[in-house]
N, C-alpha and C positions, 0 to 999 in steps of 0.2 A: 503493499498500500504505500509506505513513504518513497519508495524506488519509483514507483509510478508518478506519483506528484511531482518528485524532484525531475525527471525525465521530462514529464510534460510540462512543467514551468521552464527547465534550461532552454529544452527544444524550441520554444516560441521566441527566446530571446537570445540566442547563439549569438547572431550577428552583432548584438549590444555588447554583449561581454566579451568575445572575443576582439573585438576592435579596442575595447579598454585595454587589452594587454598586447595589442599590435601597435597602438598608435606612434611609439617612439622606433619602429623598426622601418628602414626605406624598403618599400617593396615595388616603386614603381607603377602602384596602380594593380600589380598583381594580388587577385583574392582567393585562387582556387590553386590546389596543390599540382594540379596537372600541367599547368601555365609554369608553375615553380620547378617541378621535375624537368619538363621540357628544357628549361634554361640550364639545371644542373648537367643534362644530357650534353648539351652544346659546350660547356665548360670542360667536361670529362672528355670529350672527344677530342678538344684543343690539346689538353694535356697528353693524351696517349699518344699524339702525333710529333710529341716532342718539341715542341714549338716553342718559342720564347715567351717570356712574361709579357712583353709588350704586344705580339701577336694573339694572345689570348684575350688580353685587355681590349684590344682593338675591334676584335670579333663579338666579343661578349657586347661591347658598348653599340656597337653598331645594330644588334638587335633590339637592345632596351632605348634606341634613341627614337625609334618611332613611339613606343609606349609611353615616353617620358613626355614627348611632344606633345601627344593627345591629352595628357594631363593639364600641360601649359596651355593649351587652348580651351581648354573648358574653364581653367580658373583665373588665366591673368590677364591684364591688358597687352594691347601689340607692342608698346613700346619696350615693356618690361621681358615679355616673349622673346621680342628679339634681342634684346641684350642677354638672356640666357643662351639663347642660340649659338650667339658669338661665342660665348665663353665655352661652350660644350663643343664646337666645331674646331 
């Protein structure tokens, strides 16, 4: 009975309590584990190929750039977005 109540209550509010613990972690807008696993796979493949850290950083950065740009477009003004894009490129 108690277990059912806890599961029912937490399940309805899982997004609220999960975000409370994740707000300090940069996720580039990624909210599902499958997308995170995809990025982990990309990183792992780059490291297996014996590339340099610089090459790995470049590859991951290119993949994340689009996701970051979408977040910037949603929340920031054009002058601020342009300044951030210049710093990122």
